[in-house]
Z-matrix of the N, CA and C atoms (Angstrom, degrees):
N
C 1 1.449
C 2 1.524 1 109.67
N 3 1.308 2 115.03 1 145.74
C 4 1.457 3 120.95 2 178.67
C 5 1.524 4 109.87 3 -82.65
N 6 1.310 5 116.05 4 124.51
C 7 1.469 6 121.16 5 -178.97
C 8 1.521 7 110.56 6 -83.51
N 9 1.331 8 117.57 7 127.79
C 10 1.453 9 119.51 8 177.43
C 11 1.536 10 112.20 9 -76.79
N 12 1.317 11 115.51 10 153.30
C 13 1.461 12 121.79 11 169.47
C 14 1.516 13 104.64 12 -93.22
N 15 1.332 14 116.87 13 117.86
C 16 1.467 15 120.78 14 -172.69
C 17 1.520 16 111.45 15 -116.64
N 18 1.309 17 114.39 16 151.54
C 19 1.454 18 122.69 17 175.41
C 20 1.525 19 109.30 18 -87.93
N 21 1.334 20 115.83 19 -46.01
C 22 1.463 21 120.50 20 -176.97
C 23 1.512 22 109.62 21 -160.61
N 24 1.322 23 113.40 22 163.35
C 25 1.468 24 122.33 23 175.30
C 26 1.515 25 107.62 24 -132.86
N 27 1.305 26 115.61 25 139.49
C 28 1.464 27 121.73 26 172.46
C 29 1.528 28 105.81 27 -122.92
N 30 1.345 29 117.46 28 110.78
C 31 1.459 30 119.90 29 -173.42
C 32 1.529 31 115.89 30 -70.75
N 33 1.323 32 117.39 31 -15.80
C 34 1.465 33 118.74 32 -177.63
C 35 1.525 34 109.57 33 -155.62
N 36 1.340 35 115.54 34 102.37
C 37 1.455 36 121.06 35 -178.15
C 38 1.516 37 110.02 36 -129.17
N 39 1.321 38 116.05 37 148.30
C 40 1.460 39 121.32 38 173.57
C 41 1.535 40 110.55 39 -113.95
N 42 1.325 41 118.14 40 -1.61
C 43 1.461 42 122.22 41 -176.10
C 44 1.526 43 113.21 42 -106.88
N 45 1.325 44 117.79 43 14.96
C 46 1.468 45 121.34 44 -178.23
C 47 1.521 46 112.10 45 -128.86
N 48 1.325 47 115.71 46 29.71
C 49 1.451 48 121.81 47 179.36
C 50 1.507 49 110.50 48 139.33
N 51 1.330 50 117.42 49 171.25
C 52 1.460 51 121.45 50 -177.77
C 53 1.533 52 113.13 51 -62.06
N 54 1.302 53 116.55 52 140.00
C 55 1.469 54 121.32 53 177.61
C 56 1.516 55 111.60 54 72.40
N 57 1.327 56 115.80 55 -154.09
C 58 1.460 57 121.08 56 176.91
C 59 1.537 58 108.22 57 -95.76
N 60 1.323 59 116.17 58 134.23
C 61 1.459 60 121.55 59 -172.72
C 62 1.514 61 111.43 60 -126.61
N 63 1.303 62 115.45 61 144.66
C 64 1.458 63 124.27 62 167.28
C 65 1.530 64 104.05 63 -93.36
N 66 1.328 65 117.86 64 116.79
C 67 1.462 66 120.98 65 -172.68
C 68 1.528 67 110.14 66 -109.27
N 69 1.321 68 114.43 67 134.66
C 70 1.465 69 121.73 68 177.57
C 71 1.525 70 108.11 69 -123.50
N 72 1.344 71 115.72 70 118.21
C 73 1.462 72 121.19 71 175.04
C 74 1.519 73 108.42 72 -95.40
N 75 1.304 74 117.23 73 115.61
C 76 1.458 75 122.13 74 178.24
C 77 1.534 76 109.44 75 -71.60
N 78 1.325 77 115.17 76 149.21
C 79 1.465 78 121.57 77 175.75
C 80 1.513 79 107.96 78 -96.95
N 81 1.322 80 116.11 79 128.63
C 82 1.450 81 120.87 80 177.04
C 83 1.523 82 113.06 81 112.00
N 84 1.331 83 115.07 82 125.26
C 85 1.453 84 121.86 83 174.73
C 86 1.517 85 108.09 84 -160.89
N 87 1.324 86 116.07 85 130.58
C 88 1.457 87 120.66 86 179.08
C 89 1.517 88 112.40 87 -113.17
N 90 1.329 89 118.20 88 10.50
C 91 1.457 90 120.60 89 -177.02
C 92 1.520 91 112.80 90 -71.24
N 93 1.314 92 118.05 91 -31.45
C 94 1.462 93 122.18 92 174.38
C 95 1.509 94 115.18 93 66.60
N 96 1.318 95 118.40 94 41.89
C 97 1.460 96 121.11 95 178.12
C 98 1.524 97 109.66 96 -67.15
N 99 1.325 98 117.61 97 120.38
C 100 1.465 99 121.69 98 179.00
C 101 1.519 100 109.95 99 -61.20
N 102 1.331 101 116.43 100 131.13
C 103 1.445 102 121.43 101 179.22
C 104 1.515 103 114.35 102 83.73
N 105 1.317 104 118.33 103 10.10
C 106 1.469 105 121.38 104 177.88
C 107 1.527 106 109.31 105 -50.77
N 108 1.341 107 116.60 106 133.73
C 109 1.458 108 118.81 107 -178.29
C 110 1.511 109 113.07 108 -89.21
N 111 1.329 110 117.89 109 6.55
C 112 1.458 111 120.58 110 179.35
C 113 1.531 112 111.07 111 -135.71
N 114 1.341 113 118.46 112 51.59
C 115 1.466 114 120.29 113 -176.28
C 116 1.527 115 113.86 114 -65.72
N 117 1.312 116 118.57 115 -18.86
C 118 1.469 117 119.34 116 179.00
C 119 1.530 118 112.27 117 -68.07
N 120 1.322 119 117.61 118 -9.38
C 121 1.462 120 121.54 119 178.38
C 122 1.538 121 112.20 120 -92.42
N 123 1.318 122 117.49 121 0.90
C 124 1.478 123 119.88 122 -171.87
C 125 1.517 124 113.39 123 -78.86
N 126 1.299 125 119.16 124 -80.01
C 127 1.460 126 121.98 125 -172.64
C 128 1.521 127 111.55 126 -99.23
N 129 1.337 128 115.05 127 148.69
C 130 1.464 129 121.69 128 172.29
C 131 1.513 130 114.31 129 51.78
N 132 1.312 131 114.45 130 -177.38
C 133 1.456 132 120.87 131 175.72
C 134 1.515 133 113.86 132 71.23
N 135 1.300 134 114.06 133 -161.54
C 136 1.456 135 120.49 134 -177.90
C 137 1.519 136 111.83 135 79.19
N 138 1.310 137 113.52 136 -179.14
C 139 1.463 138 120.47 137 177.99
C 140 1.522 139 108.93 138 -146.04
N 141 1.307 140 115.34 139 156.08
C 142 1.449 141 120.11 140 178.25
C 143 1.525 142 109.52 141 -79.13
N 144 1.321 143 116.04 142 137.76
C 145 1.463 144 122.22 143 -179.71
C 146 1.509 145 109.07 144 -106.26
N 147 1.334 146 116.82 145 118.54
C 148 1.459 147 121.93 146 179.95
C 149 1.542 148 108.82 147 -79.31
N 150 1.315 149 116.72 148 107.37
C 151 1.462 150 120.87 149 -174.80
C 152 1.530 151 113.10 150 -65.76
N 153 1.313 152 117.04 151 -32.69
C 154 1.470 153 119.61 152 -177.16
C 155 1.528 154 112.63 153 -66.48
N 156 1.313 155 117.84 154 -17.09
C 157 1.466 156 120.11 155 179.27
C 158 1.526 157 112.11 156 -107.04
N 159 1.325 158 117.11 157 4.67
C 160 1.459 159 121.80 158 -175.09
C 161 1.527 160 111.44 159 -72.05
N 162 1.333 161 115.89 160 128.10
C 163 1.454 162 122.66 161 176.42
C 164 1.522 163 107.78 162 -118.17
N 165 1.321 164 116.83 163 110.46
C 166 1.463 165 120.96 164 -178.40
C 167 1.524 166 112.17 165 -74.26
N 168 1.315 167 117.67 166 -15.85
C 169 1.466 168 120.27 167 -179.76
C 170 1.520 169 111.14 168 71.05
N 171 1.306 170 115.30 169 -155.82
C 172 1.469 171 122.46 170 -176.74
C 173 1.537 172 109.76 171 -97.65
N 174 1.323 173 116.36 172 82.36
C 175 1.464 174 121.21 173 179.94
C 176 1.532 175 109.16 174 -129.81
N 177 1.314 176 115.62 175 167.20
C 178 1.463 177 121.19 176 177.54
C 179 1.523 178 112.08 177 -83.88
N 180 1.349 179 115.93 178 -27.92
C 181 1.449 180 118.60 179 -177.73
C 182 1.502 181 113.26 180 -172.27
N 183 1.342 182 115.01 181 -177.38
C 184 1.453 183 120.56 182 177.16
C 185 1.526 184 108.90 183 -117.85
N 186 1.328 185 115.36 184 151.35
C 187 1.462 186 122.55 185 173.96
C 188 1.521 187 108.05 186 -126.52
N 189 1.341 188 115.36 187 131.48
C 190 1.453 189 121.62 188 176.59
C 191 1.524 190 107.93 189 -104.34
N 192 1.321 191 115.80 190 131.09
C 193 1.453 192 121.31 191 -178.20
C 194 1.512 193 108.41 192 -140.40
N 195 1.302 194 117.61 193 -164.13
C 196 1.444 195 117.52 194 -178.93
C 197 1.500 196 113.35 195 -170.76
N 198 1.307 197 105.31 196 -162.03
C 199 1.440 198 136.95 197 23.48
C 200 1.524 199 111.50 198 34.97
N 201 1.308 200 114.30 199 -158.33
C 202 1.461 201 121.00 200 -178.54
C 203 1.520 202 110.66 201 -134.34
N 204 1.347 203 117.43 202 106.60
C 205 1.472 204 120.31 203 -179.76
C 206 1.538 205 113.50 204 -56.29
N 207 1.327 206 117.96 205 -35.29
C 208 1.463 207 119.85 206 -175.87
C 209 1.521 208 113.19 207 -77.41
N 210 1.331 209 117.41 208 -0.56
C 211 1.455 210 119.31 209 170.13
C 212 1.533 211 110.54 210 -90.09
N 213 1.332 212 115.71 211 0.51
C 214 1.474 213 124.28 212 170.47
C 215 1.533 214 106.69 213 -134.62
N 216 1.336 215 118.36 214 61.01
C 217 1.460 216 120.05 215 -171.30
C 218 1.521 217 115.12 216 -62.12
N 219 1.328 218 117.81 217 -34.78
C 220 1.462 219 119.74 218 179.09
C 221 1.536 220 110.56 219 -64.21
N 222 1.310 221 116.07 220 -42.27
C 223 1.462 222 121.39 221 179.94
C 224 1.518 223 110.85 222 -69.72
N 225 1.329 224 117.46 223 -41.09
C 226 1.464 225 120.48 224 177.63
C 227 1.520 226 109.89 225 -60.23
N 228 1.324 227 116.53 226 -46.05
C 229 1.468 228 120.73 227 179.56
C 230 1.527 229 111.20 228 -62.10
N 231 1.325 230 117.60 229 -42.26
C 232 1.462 231 120.68 230 179.40
C 233 1.525 232 111.36 231 -61.55
N 234 1.327 233 117.31 232 -42.28
C 235 1.476 234 120.94 233 177.20
C 236 1.521 235 111.57 234 -63.78
N 237 1.313 236 116.66 235 -43.99
C 238 1.466 237 120.44 236 -179.66
C 239 1.530 238 111.11 237 -64.85
N 240 1.320 239 117.46 238 -40.83
C 241 1.465 240 120.49 239 177.29
C 242 1.529 241 110.85 240 -63.92
N 243 1.320 242 117.00 241 -42.03
C 244 1.463 243 121.04 242 178.06
C 245 1.532 244 110.43 243 -61.82
N 246 1.311 245 116.93 244 -44.24
C 247 1.473 246 120.70 245 178.28
C 248 1.515 247 111.10 246 -60.65
N 249 1.322 248 117.33 247 -42.42
C 250 1.466 249 121.39 248 179.76
C 251 1.527 250 111.56 249 -62.46
N 252 1.352 251 116.76 250 -39.64
C 253 1.467 252 118.83 251 179.04
C 254 1.521 253 112.07 252 -63.91
N 255 1.323 254 116.13 253 -20.80
C 256 1.463 255 121.38 254 179.85
C 257 1.528 256 112.14 255 -100.05
N 258 1.340 257 116.51 256 7.30
C 259 1.460 258 121.26 257 177.01
C 260 1.516 259 114.94 258 74.66
N 261 1.323 260 117.58 259 18.63
C 262 1.453 261 121.36 260 -177.81
C 263 1.515 262 112.20 261 -90.32
N 264 1.314 263 116.10 262 150.42
C 265 1.459 264 120.92 263 173.77
C 266 1.516 265 108.83 264 -76.44
N 267 1.333 266 115.51 265 160.97
C 268 1.455 267 120.49 266 -175.60
C 269 1.524 268 110.70 267 -134.16
N 270 1.325 269 114.82 268 139.10
C 271 1.459 270 122.66 269 178.77
C 272 1.518 271 107.65 270 -142.56
N 273 1.332 272 116.59 271 142.42
C 274 1.462 273 120.31 272 177.98
C 275 1.515 274 109.86 273 -136.79
N 276 1.340 275 114.92 274 135.98
C 277 1.449 276 122.81 275 170.05
C 278 1.525 277 106.53 276 -97.12
N 279 1.321 278 117.04 277 130.74
C 280 1.460 279 120.35 278 178.41
C 281 1.517 280 110.08 279 -142.03
N 282 1.321 281 116.40 280 139.98
C 283 1.446 282 121.53 281 173.65
C 284 1.511 283 111.89 282 -75.00
N 285 1.313 284 116.73 283 -17.48
C 286 1.463 285 120.71 284 175.79
C 287 1.531 286 108.95 285 -78.55
N 288 1.324 287 116.47 286 150.25
C 289 1.453 288 120.24 287 174.56
C 290 1.527 289 108.90 288 -78.73
N 291 1.312 290 115.17 289 163.30
C 292 1.466 291 119.43 290 177.98
C 293 1.532 292 109.87 291 -57.81
N 294 1.320 293 117.89 292 -42.54
C 295 1.462 294 120.84 293 179.26
C 296 1.532 295 111.51 294 -60.91
N 297 1.327 296 117.20 295 -40.65
C 298 1.464 297 120.16 296 177.66
C 299 1.524 298 110.50 297 -64.64
N 300 1.327 299 117.33 298 -40.86
C 301 1.462 300 120.72 299 178.86
C 302 1.529 301 110.56 300 -65.33
N 303 1.327 302 116.97 301 -42.12
C 304 1.459 303 120.47 302 179.24
C 305 1.518 304 112.01 303 -59.44
N 306 1.336 305 117.15 304 -29.65
C 307 1.466 306 122.00 305 -179.15
C 308 1.518 307 113.70 306 -83.75
N 309 1.326 308 118.40 307 -8.86
C 310 1.470 309 122.05 308 179.35
C 311 1.518 310 110.06 309 -79.80
N 312 1.347 311 117.77 310 151.34
C 313 1.475 312 119.48 311 -178.26
C 314 1.528 313 114.43 312 -52.54
N 315 1.335 314 119.46 313 -43.91
C 316 1.468 315 121.27 314 179.49
C 317 1.527 316 112.99 315 -101.19
N 318 1.316 317 116.13 316 2.56
C 319 1.450 318 120.89 317 -177.46
C 320 1.521 319 115.01 318 -53.89
N 321 1.342 320 119.54 319 -51.20
C 322 1.466 321 119.64 320 179.23
C 323 1.525 322 113.25 321 -59.96
N 324 1.337 323 117.57 322 -35.41
C 325 1.469 324 120.69 323 178.18
C 326 1.526 325 110.80 324 -67.54
N 327 1.331 326 117.09 325 -41.88
C 328 1.466 327 120.64 326 177.74
C 329 1.530 328 109.24 327 -61.97
N 330 1.331 329 117.50 328 -49.09
C 331 1.463 330 120.97 329 -179.13
C 332 1.532 331 111.53 330 -59.98
N 333 1.327 332 117.39 331 -34.89
C 334 1.466 333 121.55 332 -179.61
C 335 1.533 334 112.38 333 -67.00
N 336 1.328 335 117.14 334 -16.55
C 337 1.460 336 121.90 335 -179.52
C 338 1.532 337 112.86 336 -106.45
N 339 1.326 338 116.34 337 11.14
C 340 1.464 339 120.96 338 -179.40
C 341 1.514 340 111.82 339 -109.56
N 342 1.337 341 115.11 340 142.73
C 343 1.458 342 120.90 341 169.23
C 344 1.525 343 109.64 342 -88.35
N 345 1.339 344 116.22 343 -39.34
C 346 1.468 345 121.51 344 -176.57
C 347 1.530 346 109.26 345 -137.67
N 348 1.327 347 114.79 346 135.64
C 349 1.465 348 122.06 347 172.30
C 350 1.516 349 107.33 348 -121.48
N 351 1.334 350 116.98 349 127.82
C 352 1.460 351 122.49 350 170.55
C 353 1.528 352 104.27 351 -107.82
N 354 1.339 353 116.17 352 113.50
C 355 1.468 354 119.12 353 -170.66
C 356 1.518 355 113.59 354 -121.78
N 357 1.328 356 113.95 355 162.96
C 358 1.452 357 121.66 356 174.74
C 359 1.516 358 112.66 357 110.03
N 360 1.315 359 114.59 358 144.43
C 361 1.458 360 120.11 359 178.49
C 362 1.526 361 110.67 360 -66.59
N 363 1.311 362 115.62 361 148.07
C 364 1.452 363 120.37 362 176.90
C 365 1.532 364 108.57 363 -72.44
N 366 1.336 365 116.47 364 132.39
C 367 1.462 366 122.57 365 177.05
C 368 1.518 367 107.29 366 -120.79
N 369 1.323 368 116.32 367 106.33
C 370 1.459 369 121.53 368 -174.49
C 371 1.527 370 113.18 369 -56.01
N 372 1.318 371 118.16 370 -36.74
C 373 1.456 372 121.91 371 -179.76
C 374 1.519 373 113.37 372 -69.33
N 375 1.333 374 116.72 373 -11.93
C 376 1.471 375 121.95 374 178.26
C 377 1.529 376 110.64 375 -115.90
N 378 1.335 377 116.45 376 27.03
C 379 1.468 378 121.40 377 -176.52
C 380 1.516 379 111.21 378 -51.77
N 381 1.327 380 115.96 379 130.04
C 382 1.452 381 123.52 380 -179.58
C 383 1.524 382 110.30 381 -120.07
N 384 1.349 383 116.85 382 -54.59
C 385 1.461 384 123.89 383 177.01
C 386 1.520 385 113.41 384 55.19
N 387 1.320 386 115.59 385 46.96
C 388 1.459 387 120.99 386 174.98
C 389 1.527 388 108.53 387 -156.55
N 390 1.335 389 116.14 388 158.44
C 391 1.463 390 119.91 389 178.36
C 392 1.510 391 113.32 390 58.50
N 393 1.323 392 117.95 391 31.46
C 394 1.475 393 126.88 392 -179.03
C 395 1.522 394 113.97 393 69.40
N 396 1.313 395 118.43 394 7.57
C 397 1.455 396 120.62 395 177.88
C 398 1.528 397 109.90 396 -109.22
N 399 1.337 398 115.40 397 127.77
C 400 1.445 399 119.87 398 178.42
C 401 1.515 400 112.18 399 -74.96
N 402 1.341 401 116.82 400 -35.27
C 403 1.462 402 121.08 401 178.19
C 404 1.522 403 109.37 402 -137.70
N 405 1.324 404 115.22 403 157.47
C 406 1.474 405 122.01 404 -171.62
C 407 1.529 406 113.71 405 -63.36
N 408 1.324 407 118.75 406 -23.05
C 409 1.455 408 120.72 407 179.34
C 410 1.528 409 113.02 408 -74.82
N 411 1.317 410 117.42 409 -18.82
C 412 1.456 411 120.03 410 -177.84
C 413 1.537 412 110.42 411 -72.32
N 414 1.315 413 116.00 412 148.91
C 415 1.459 414 121.74 413 -176.68
C 416 1.522 415 111.36 414 -120.76
N 417 1.331 416 114.70 415 148.36
C 418 1.457 417 121.99 416 174.55
C 419 1.523 418 106.85 417 -103.98
N 420 1.316 419 116.04 418 121.51
C 421 1.473 420 121.55 419 178.40
C 422 1.521 421 108.38 420 -109.96
N 423 1.322 422 116.48 421 118.44
C 424 1.468 423 121.53 422 174.68
C 425 1.519 424 106.55 423 -88.76
N 426 1.319 425 116.67 424 106.22
C 427 1.463 426 121.51 425 -173.12
C 428 1.520 427 112.96 426 -92.56
N 429 1.320 428 117.18 427 -10.54
C 430 1.466 429 123.11 428 172.98
C 431 1.530 430 106.56 429 -138.18
N 432 1.302 431 116.29 430 177.62
C 433 1.473 432 120.85 431 178.89
C 434 1.531 433 111.94 432 -90.26
N 435 1.316 434 117.96 433 9.46
C 436 1.468 435 121.19 434 -175.07
C 437 1.529 436 112.78 435 -62.56
N 438 1.316 437 117.88 436 -37.21
C 439 1.459 438 122.41 437 -179.29
C 440 1.521 439 110.52 438 -127.33
N 441 1.322 440 115.37 439 156.11
C 442 1.456 441 121.88 440 170.88
C 443 1.525 442 108.05 441 -100.13
N 444 1.313 443 115.98 442 166.27
C 445 1.453 444 119.90 443 175.87
C 446 1.526 445 110.20 444 -60.72
N 447 1.323 446 116.92 445 -37.29
C 448 1.470 447 120.76 446 178.07
C 449 1.528 448 110.85 447 -62.07
N 450 1.352 449 118.01 448 -39.12
C 451 1.473 450 121.28 449 177.01
C 452 1.525 451 110.43 450 -59.29
N 453 1.316 452 115.81 451 -47.19
C 454 1.463 453 120.95 452 -177.08
C 455 1.524 454 110.66 453 -67.01
N 456 1.318 455 116.47 454 -46.40
C 457 1.463 456 120.06 455 -176.48
C 458 1.523 457 112.94 456 -71.29
N 459 1.334 458 118.25 457 -15.78
C 460 1.465 459 121.50 458 177.95
C 461 1.527 460 112.48 459 -80.60
N 462 1.320 461 117.85 460 -2.84
C 463 1.469 462 122.08 461 178.54
C 464 1.520 463 109.67 462 -62.07
N 465 1.339 464 118.31 463 130.74
C 466 1.479 465 119.67 464 177.11
C 467 1.531 466 110.60 465 -57.13
N 468 1.327 467 116.89 466 148.07
C 469 1.469 468 120.63 467 -177.57
C 470 1.525 469 112.57 468 -77.35
N 471 1.329 470 117.51 469 -19.04
C 472 1.458 471 120.02 470 -178.64
C 473 1.520 472 110.28 471 -159.93
N 474 1.303 473 114.54 472 161.76
C 475 1.470 474 120.46 473 172.70
C 476 1.519 475 108.71 474 -148.82
N 477 1.308 476 114.83 475 152.25
C 478 1.443 477 123.01 476 177.06
C 479 1.516 478 107.25 477 -124.59
N 480 1.321 479 116.81 478 130.51
C 481 1.450 480 121.44 479 -179.14
C 482 1.521 481 109.03 480 -138.46
N 483 1.301 482 115.74 481 146.05
C 484 1.452 483 120.72 482 172.62
C 485 1.510 484 107.55 483 -100.65
N 486 1.334 485 116.22 484 120.40
C 487 1.450 486 122.23 485 -176.27
C 488 1.524 487 111.79 486 -73.53
N 489 1.329 488 116.47 487 171.78
C 490 1.458 489 121.72 488 -176.58
C 491 1.524 490 114.48 489 -61.86
N 492 1.325 491 117.53 490 -23.25
C 493 1.467 492 119.95 491 178.43
C 494 1.517 493 111.29 492 -104.24
N 495 1.340 494 116.82 493 14.10
C 496 1.451 495 121.56 494 175.67
C 497 1.516 496 115.48 495 90.55
N 498 1.336 497 117.18 496 0.94
C 499 1.470 498 118.99 497 178.97
C 500 1.523 499 109.96 498 -73.34
N 501 1.315 500 115.40 499 148.43
C 502 1.457 501 122.35 500 177.69
C 503 1.514 502 108.66 501 -90.67
N 504 1.327 503 117.19 502 125.88
C 505 1.457 504 122.83 503 -179.67
C 506 1.523 505 108.00 504 -114.48
N 507 1.335 506 115.97 505 119.64
C 508 1.463 507 123.38 506 177.45
C 509 1.516 508 107.46 507 -115.35
N 510 1.318 509 117.50 508 129.21
C 511 1.456 510 119.23 509 -178.51
C 512 1.526 511 110.20 510 -150.46
N 513 1.311 512 115.40 511 167.43
C 514 1.452 513 122.48 512 179.72
C 515 1.516 514 111.23 513 123.54
N 516 1.323 515 116.75 514 -178.73
C 517 1.450 516 121.15 515 -178.52
C 518 1.528 517 111.66 516 -78.26
N 519 1.322 518 117.62 517 -15.48
C 520 1.453 519 121.57 518 178.25
C 521 1.529 520 110.88 519 -141.30
N 522 1.361 521 116.45 520 59.33
C 523 1.467 522 118.92 521 -178.58
C 524 1.526 523 111.53 522 -70.12
N 525 1.315 524 115.06 523 156.79
C 526 1.459 525 120.95 524 175.92
C 527 1.526 526 110.12 525 -62.02
N 528 1.296 527 116.85 526 153.50
C 529 1.463 528 121.74 527 176.22
C 530 1.525 529 107.68 528 -105.19
N 531 1.325 530 116.32 529 113.33
C 532 1.458 531 121.74 530 177.63
C 533 1.526 532 108.16 531 -125.49
N 534 1.311 533 116.18 532 160.30
C 535 1.466 534 119.72 533 176.81
C 536 1.512 535 108.81 534 -80.25
N 537 1.310 536 115.21 535 152.57
C 538 1.453 537 119.91 536 176.60
C 539 1.520 538 111.28 537 103.04
N 540 1.329 539 115.30 538 -169.11
C 541 1.456 540 121.15 539 -177.65
C 542 1.522 541 110.40 540 -81.98
N 543 1.308 542 115.24 541 121.66
C 544 1.459 543 120.79 542 -177.91
C 545 1.522 544 108.41 543 -132.58
N 546 1.307 545 117.29 544 134.16
C 547 1.459 546 122.65 545 173.77
C 548 1.519 547 107.42 546 -86.87
N 549 1.319 548 116.73 547 130.64
C 550 1.472 549 119.04 548 179.93
C 551 1.476 550 107.97 549 -109.31
């Protein structure tokens, strides 16, 4: 399996898709969306995630975010396949449009393993920050019958959690802005 280069992992989130989600933020993005709220996921850094040791725990599904998952398509596909073998739902945020993903060499395979795709580059002038969409131009694609649009749009816009070592974790499509190190 291809190991992804990741920025962060959140083992249990309710603000990154329907139900409880295991969230993986990919490291690396070259799309350059002005006003991106997660620029620390763009260049360099991150760590390799060993998929063979990955324990999703007791969640409803996984969500892939970034950075940009489709700039590591082999790793995104491997994660989605692993989630499917465990009966988990799958959701991916991508700055690429569905049409752009369909045109990529592994794009159709990735889409075939997704329940929900939230696509499109972030446009700061169209900021929405609700219903899992950062900006109004982004689209929610229900690729299976597992969820309804109402299920997806009912996802909380943000969550705050205190981690096991006391760190503050802020996540979601509209997380609070605080100074210091914050996982998005």
